[in-house]
N, C-alpha and C positions, 0 to 999 in steps of 0.2 A: 503493500499499499503507499502509497506518500507520503514522503516526508520534506516541508520546507523547515530550512532555514535560513537566517538576517545574522550575516554575521560582523558586527558592528557596520552596519551600513550607516552613511551619513548622507545632508545636503548640502555645501556650504561649510562654513569656518562659523567656531564657536568666538566670543560672545555671538548669540542672535542668528546661531544657521537656522538655514531654512526648514532641513530635518535632523534637532540634534542626532548623534550615533543612538543606533538601538541594536537589540540583536534578541533575539527569538527563536525559539521552536519548536512548531508544531509537529504533529504526527496523529492518527487515527487514535479517535479516544484520548483524547492528551493535547487539547486547544491550548494555542500559544495566544502570549497577552503580546502586543507593543501598549505600551503608555506615552503619550503626548500630548501635549498642547497647543496652542495657539490657534487660528483658526485654518488656515493652511495645512499647517505637521498631518494632518491625521489623513490628508489627502495626499498627500508626500508619499507618505510612509504604505502605504494603500498601494500606490500605480508600483514603489517601487517594490514592495513583496510579492505581487502580483505580474512581473515584468515586463508591465507598461513605461520603468521608466528606469533606467541606471542609474544606481547610486555613484557618490563623486566617491566616495571609500567604502571602503568594507566591501562586500559581497553578499549573493541573495542563490541559495543554493537549494534544488531540485532532488533528491534522493541523492542526491553526494555530489551532482555534479551542476556545476554553472551554466547554467543553460535555459537563462529567459523565455528562446520559444517555444520549450516545453514546458513554462511554467506558465505562460501565456492560455496553453492547450486546458490547463489541467484546475488552473485557478481563476474563480467569476469573480468582480468585486462585487460586491456587495452593498447597497445603498452609500454610495459613495462618495460625498456633495459633488454637482458640479460636472460630476463621468459618468455614473449607474445610479442616479435616483430618481423615483417615478416624480412626475410631478402633484404637488398638492393635492391639486384640486382631479385627478386620476379618479376615477372607482377599481373596485376592486377589478371587480367584473371585466373593465375592459386593462390595466395592466398584466391578468391576465389570460384575455386575447392577446396581447401585440406577443407575451411571451413566448406563450403557444406558437405562435405565427414565426419570432426567432428563431425559436428553436424545431422549427420544421415540420412541426404537430398541426393536428387542423383544429383552427380556433373556431369549433362551432361557439355557438351557443348552449349546444347538449354537452361535449366537451368542456366548456368552460365553468358550468355550473358541477360536471363532476366533482372538477377537480375541484374547488371552493366549498363541496359539500364532503369532499373526504379531509377536507384540511379542518371541519370544522367549522368554514366562516361563511356560509350559505347568509349566515342572517346579515354579516357587513357588505353584500355583493354590488347593492347598489349607495357603499357607504365612501366618502373621499377619504385619499389614505391618510391624508392628514389629523383625521379627526378619530382612528380606528387607535388600541392600546398599543403599545410599544411591542410589549410580546407579539400579539398577532402580524403590526407589519413586519417585524425581524423575519417570522416562520416564514410568510406571506414569499419571503424576497428569495431567501435562501433556497426551497422547496423549488421555483420557479427557476433559480439558476443552477438548480442538479441536474433541471431538466438536459439541459444542453450536451450534447455528443460531447464524450470526453472530459467533459468536468469531475474528477475526484475531489477538490477542495473549497474553500471560499473564504475567501477577506474581506470581514464585515466590518464598515466604517462606521465608528462615534453614534450605538445606536443611544447611545448614553443622550445624544440630542432632539432628543424626542421624547423626555421624561420620562415619570415611572420611575417601581425604582427598577435595580439591578435586580434582583432575584427571580424578575419576574421573565425580565427578556436573555437572562441568561440562562434561566433555562430552554430556550432555545435551542442554542449550544451548548447548551448537556445533552441535550436530546440528539441532535443531530449527530456530535461528537460519537453519540453511542452505536452509531449506526454506524462507524468506519468510516467519516468523512474528518478529512482534514481540516482544518476549522484556524483559521488566525482570525484575533479580537484586536482590532488596533480603536485605542479608548481613552479618555483623559484618567490622569494618574488617579484623581479620586474612585472613578469608576474601577479601574484595575483593579486598587487592593480590596476592594470587596469581592470582584471577579478572580483575585488569585486566590481567596480563602474558600471561592467555591469551588473551584477544581477541584477539592479533595471530594466533595458530592459526587462524584465521578468514577463509578468502579471501575475498577480494575479489566479487562476482557479473560474470561475463561478461554483456556485454549489450552489442548491436547502434546502442543509443536512443541518446539524444543526449544533454549532460551533466544535463539537465532529468529525466531518464529513470531515472539511475542508481543508483534505491533498489528501479528495480522489477522483480518477476522476473515469471517466467512467467504466472503469475495462475493456478498451478492448484491443486487441492487442496490443503489444508494435513495432513488428517486421514489418520487409518491404509490403509494401500491394502490395502483388497480389496471387491472384487465384491458379500458380503454385509452389508455395512455400508451401511443405509439413511441415507438422509440420517439456571448456578450457581455461581455466584462462593463 
């Protein structure tokens, strides 16, 4: 399974670097956390982590290799401001329709409703995304990102900016990670402190393999569990 390592990556020089040097490791069942402040740094950290921007210092590795193209294929950016976030007045129904089309799936009304129902979000179908709870927003955008061909990991950007308790939206991170998806969370230092404590709530994966296979899962599908689903940063 996919492992992401950010090794002392940064942009600019201190003091006042656009992206202060950061390091993190994320793998299946064990999310990575990058804690950064200011308006611009979370976006830059996400772009670097997802292989969309080269850091000026340090490096970003996927499965131990410096391969930006592989990073871009494997990792989707989720809710990254100005890059991969929905317009505030888009309804959940419209977001699902556009993401299904982007993923090469049928964007029919029936298919859209099936996706929303499977996620338990049918009641929010016609609600603007800016008005749904943060955990609902994060779960929707993560699940849709995982529908894209070849995506095995996500970089979630600044969920705390939408409000709500960290425990609420971190539960989404926890659930997705437990499915074997590699998750990197880019968040504020305050939210990161709480998230670091919550990492302990993620159980170690059970496996009968040797120690070299300790991070592997059952190799199953990470996407929505629907027979109707046919097979962007």
